[in-house]
Every structure is written in structure tokens, then in C-alpha cells.
N, C-alpha and C positions, 0 to 999 in steps of 0.2 A: 504493500500500500504506500502511496506517495506521502512523504512527510508533509505536515501542514505548513502553510506559510503564516507568518506573523505580519500584519499590515497596520500601518499607522496613517491616519488621515489627520493632518495638521491644518486646521482652519485658521490661518493667520490673518493679520490685518492688511497685508499687501498681497499675499499669495496663498493659494490652497496647494499643499504638497502632500503626496501620498508615497509612502515607502513600503515595499514588500521585501521581506527577508526570510531566510530559512536558517535553522540551527538554533543553538542556545548559547547564552553567555558570551564568552570571548570568541566562540565559533560561529557567530552570526555572519551570514553571507548575503549581500545585497542581490536581489533578483531583478528588481525594476524600481524605477521612481518616476512619478508623473508630477508636473507642476503647472499651475495656471495662475497668471496674475489676474486677480479679481478686484483688488483695491477695496476690500470690505471696510477698512477704516476710513475711507474717503469721507471727509466732512464731519467726522465724529468729534474732532477737537473743537470745531466751531459750533455745531448744532446739538451735540449730545445724543444724536440719533443716527441709526444706520441708513444710508442712502438706499432707496428701494431698488434702483438699478444695480447697485453693488450687491445687494442681497440676492437678486436673481442670478447675477453672474456667478456668485459663490455657490448657490444651490446647483446650478447647471454644472459647475466644475466638479462638485462632489459626485453627482450622478455619473458624469463621464469617467472620473477616476475609478469609481467602483466597478463600472462596466469593464474597464481595462484590467482591473485587479481580478475580477471573476474569470476572465479569459486566461489570465496567467496563472492563477492560483485556485484550482477547483476546490481544494480544502484550505480554509483560511480562518484564522482567529484574528479579529481586528479591533482596534481601538481608535475612536475619533475624539479629538480634543479641539477646543477653541481657546483663544488667548485674548490679547489685550482689547481688540475692538469689541468683542462680545462682553468683556468685563466692564468696559467703560460706558457703553451705550445704554441709554435708558430702556431701549427696546431689545436689549441683548437676550433676555430670557425668551422673549417672543420669537426671536430669530432661531434660537436653539430648538424650540419646539417645532419650528417649520422644517428643521433638518430631519425630523423623525421619519418622514415618509421615505426619504432617500436611504437613511441608515438603518431604519428599523428600531432605533432607540435614540434618545437625546445624547448629543455629544457631551463629554465631560468638560466642564469649564475649569481650566487650571487657574489657580491663584498665581500671582507673580512669583512668589517664593517657590511654588511647585514647578513652574515653568523653568526657573533658574536651576533648581536642583536636578531635574531630569535632563536639562541641557548639559550640565556639567558631567553627568553620568555618561552621556554619549561622547563628549569631548575627550575624556581621559581614557576611553576604551582601548586606544591603540598607542598611547604615549608610553615612554619608558617608565618602568617602575621606580618608585622612590623619589620622584621629582615634585617640587612645588609648582603650582599652576595658578596663573591669574588669567581670567578669561572674560571676554565681552561678546554677547550675541545681540546684534541690532536687528530688530524686527520693524514692522510697519508703524506700530503705535507705542511700543515699549522696547526697552533694552534691558537685558539681564546680565549683571556683572556678578561673577562668582570667583571664589578662590578656595584653594585646598591643596590636595596632593593626589598623585596618581595612585598611591597606596592608601593614604589617609582618607580619601574621599572629600566631599564638599564640606568646608568648614564655615563658609559664609556665603550668603546669597542676597543680592539686592536687585529688585525690579524697579526701574526708573521710567517715568512716563516720557520717554524720548524715543522716537522712531522716525524712519525715513519719510513716511507719509505725513505724520503729525508735524514734524519740524519743517518739512518741505512746504506744506500748506501754510503753516503759521507765519513763516518768514518769506514766503513767495520765492522759493529757491528753485522752482521747477524748470524755469526757462530763462537762461542767462541772467542770473540774479545780479542786482546792483551790489557793489562792494559794501555799502552800508548795511544791506540786508544780511550779507554773509557775516559781517562783523557782529551784528546783533545776534545772529543765530549762535555764533561761537560763545558769546558771553552767556546766553541762556543755557546752552548745553553744558558749559563748564560749571555754572552755578548748580545745575541739577545733578551732575555727576560727582562733583567734588566730595560731598558728604558720603556718598556711597563708596567711593574709592578709599576714603579714610577708614571705613569699617571693614574693608576686605582683609582676610586673615589667611594668607597662604601657609601651607605646611612648612615646618622647619626644614631648611635645606641650605647647606653651606654655599651652594651655587645660586645664581640668580634664578628667579622663577621662570618657567616657560610661559611666555605670553602668547595666548591663543585667541584668534578672532574667528567668529562664525556668523552665519546668517547671510542673506542674499547680497548685502552691500559688500561684505568681505570677499565672498566667493566671486562676485562679479568683478571686483577690483583685481583679483588674482587673474581671472580670465582675460581681462583687458590688458594687464601687464604682460601676460604670456602671448597676447595677440591671437587668441584662439578664434578661428572663424566659426567653429562649432564647439559648444561647451563640452569639456571632458573632465568629469569629476576626478578621475584618477590622476590627472595632472594638476588640478586645482588643490586637491587634498594634500596637505603637508607643504604647500608652497610657502616660501619664506620671503618676507619683504622688509624694507627699511622705512622707518617713520618719516625720514626726510624726503623720500621718494613719494610717499603718500601725500605729503603736504604739497609737493609740486603738481601731483596729479589733480588734486582738488582745484588748484588755481587754473589749470588747463581746462578742466571740465566746466568750471563756472563761467569761463569765457565763451562757451559754446551754447547754442540753443539746444533744446531737447532733441530736435530732429537731427542736428549735427552730431550730438553724442550718440544717438541711436544708430548712426552709420558706422561707428567704430567697431572693429573686430572685438568680439567678446561681450558686447553690450547690446542687449535687445531693446527695441523701441519701448517696450512696456516698462523696463527698468530704468531707462535713461532719465525720465523726469525726477526720480527720487534718489538717484545715486549720489549727487553732491551732498544732500542732507545726511545720508547714511555715512558717507566718508568723513564728514565733519564730526559726527559723533565718535567714530572710531579714532580719529586723530586726537581729539580732546582727551579721550580715555588713555591713549598711549602716552600722551604728554603728562597726564596726572599720575600715572604709575611709573613714570620715568623710563619707559621702554624705547630703545632705539631700533629694535628689531622685533619681529613677530612672525608667527606661523598661522596659516589659514587652515581651518578644518571644515570638512563637509559633514562631519559627524556631530550633529547638534541634538535638538529636541527630539526629532523623530527616532534617531538611533538610540538615544537614552530611553525613550518610551518602549522601543522594541525590545531592548534588553530587560526592562522591567516587566513587560507583558510576557515574554518567553520564560521569565523566572517565576511567574505567578504572583508578582508583587502588586499588580493592578488588575482590576476586573475588565474583561473585554466588553466592547460595545456590541459586537456580533460574532457569531460562529456560523460558518457554512461549510 
């Protein structure tokens, strides 16, 4: 009998992403991944409510991903989660109920602390043992900062209301932003991140902590830096960059329109409007933790949840 798949549907503020894996623990192997930019968090920062068109796009993406997942995984145990946009919106609970028809059950709404802890579990899954780790994952509406160790686990987790959609909209960074807007965004990002960074508690390690970045802004930056015409996770995962080069990339991207950015190798038109905001968040974090270099990981929330699901640490949303 074919071994079951473990599938995670991550209903994010910018993107719906679904990961299918097989195996357990450290032996999890990725089978397939699907992602669709739906911008669920669009307008939530200003209105406090989910945009009806964004809701429809998100539900359509969930249905589409599950169709692909059924084709790939005839036997499947799955978990669907929602994050910051559904947490923050006044009609978030109503949206989660509307997901029931597609999923057969209501998605689990993760708290910011849960999102951060599960993300850390994914990040450290293939890092060297005994190392201290400091990490940031930038999403559409929130960013999760974590610290701990590859052996010690997560020691501190902070969820901050900063994301590439939220900041991009608030400071009008989507399409060739004015220098004053970029400066104002930096000040606001730093003010929000600084208290969280002070509370981060990496595991004791005589060496400097490994600084790891994840999320769509980080992986897209790696893909652009590599000049990938087509996204290749195996090349993006583990890619290392320099903070000074990231600062230069932000300046170049902010000088371009969204359409001009979207024509760059490695950068999709859907991601192009929100990338400058995401990279600003990453850069301010790196500056606050004193990091001159970093590595990018594709193993974030979904991989951490897959490890938890396969270990029986969380209840599934569906079984087929």
C-alpha cells in the first residue's frame, strides 16, 4: 500500500501555499508544492476587513491546490492553517467558515506565537546540530522573529505586525516609491522590530548565531540575485547573501516601477509590487541583530507544520 502523504495548506496574507511531503521526522521528503498569490491581506490594514475579491481568489486557490494534491496524493493527511490576515480582520472568522466547503473543516487559525514556533521548527530541520539560530520570516501582514538553537529548539518567538503587503500599502511603496516614503517606512519598521529583537534569546554558542531568513521576500531576493529565469527551490534553499548587497538591491528596486521589477529574472509580476517593502523589513532586522551575512531557507511554516503533523503533534484538518 502506498505510504500516505502529509499536506499543509498555508492560507497566508499574500499567498496560498500548499506543500505535500512523505516520510516522518528528519526523513520528510518534498513531493510537490503549489502557490498562488491571492493578496488576502489587501486593504486589511486600512479597513479592518477582508476584500471580497481577495476572499474569492483565496477560496479558488484552495480548491485548485486541493485538486492538484488529490491527483498527486491518493492517500493524504492534511492540515490547513490561516495566519495574520485572518487574525487581524474583523470578518476573519466568517472567512474561515467559508473555507469549510473546500476543506471539509474550518482551517486552524494560528496565533502569532504558534506561527513563529512552527516556522522555527521547519527552519532548523536541516541546519547543523548545536548551532545558535536567529531567524526572521516576512509574510504579507506579519513577520515572525525567532531565536534558539538547532538542538535546543525555539527559545523565543515574536510576531510583529509588519508584512510586505501591510507596509507596502501603508507607505505607498508598491510602484516606484518616493524617497521620503521609503525613509518613513524604515523608521516605522525599525520602531516595531527593535523591541522584538531585544527579546530574542539564541542558544548559547561560542560562534556567532546562524542568521536565517525565510518567506517569499527572502526567497524571491535569492532568486533575483541568482538570476533564475524559473524558480528553483533547490538553488534558493541555503543561498547565502550579504547585508550590504541587500541594501543596494533595495535602492535599485525602489527606483523601478512595479512593471519594470516584474520583468527581472526571478521576480514574478505578482510579487514585484510588494518586494521592496519585504526587503526593507529584512534589512532592518539584519541591521538590528548586527548581521553582515545571512542564509535563505525555503523550509518555513509549512515544513514545520508537516513535521508536527507527521509526528502526531497537531490534529489534521482532513484525511482521505
